C-alpha positions, 0 to 999 in steps of 0.5 A: 077245105084242106083235107085228107086228100090235100095232105096225101098230095103234099106227101106225093110230092115229097116223094117224089123229089126225095126219089129225083134226088137219089135217082140223081146220086145213083146217076152221078157217082161216077161222075169226076167232073164239073160242067166245065170239065174240072176235076170236082166230084159230084156231091150227093143230095139228101132231101129234108123234110118240115111238117106243114105245106106253105103253099096250101090257101088257108092257115090250117091247111099250112099246119097240115101234109110234108114239104121239102124245107131243103135239099142239103148238099154233101161238103164232106172229103170225096173218096179216092181210087186208085189210077196213077194212069188216069189224068185226072189222078191226084199229081203229087200229096197224100193223095197222090194216083188216086181219082177222087170220086163222088160219096155215094153209097149205090145201096144206101141210095136204092133203100133211099129210092125205095123207102121214098116209092113206097112212101109214096105209093102209101100216100096215093093209097091214101088219096084213093081211101078219100076219093072212095069216101068223098064218093061215098059222101056225095051219094049219101047226100043226094 
């Protein structure tokens, strides 16, 4: 049986991943270098949800809940910060003397994190309510 407890669990999992992406974006908002030490600013990640839970055991369960369909990586251009003395500054061209930085907006990411946290909390409340209703139903049966 795929019930409300499973639906709220899928929501908690999806919101946890969304929160982790927002936290990673904030943590890397100043990351100009990639793992090989090259100038390649971090690209923001954004979670895309889809209805249903493909990991559910039953066909009915696969139609309910939510899951992370994909995590998009921002492919847009980076932002530029003037810093001609930096060893990572661009040497020539229209962005000469500028350091490329990630296109991450901390306030927007904080709002995403707060929204994910509240949605996670709403799913926790729903799970607790489902557990209480199941316990009450079992008491009535026994």
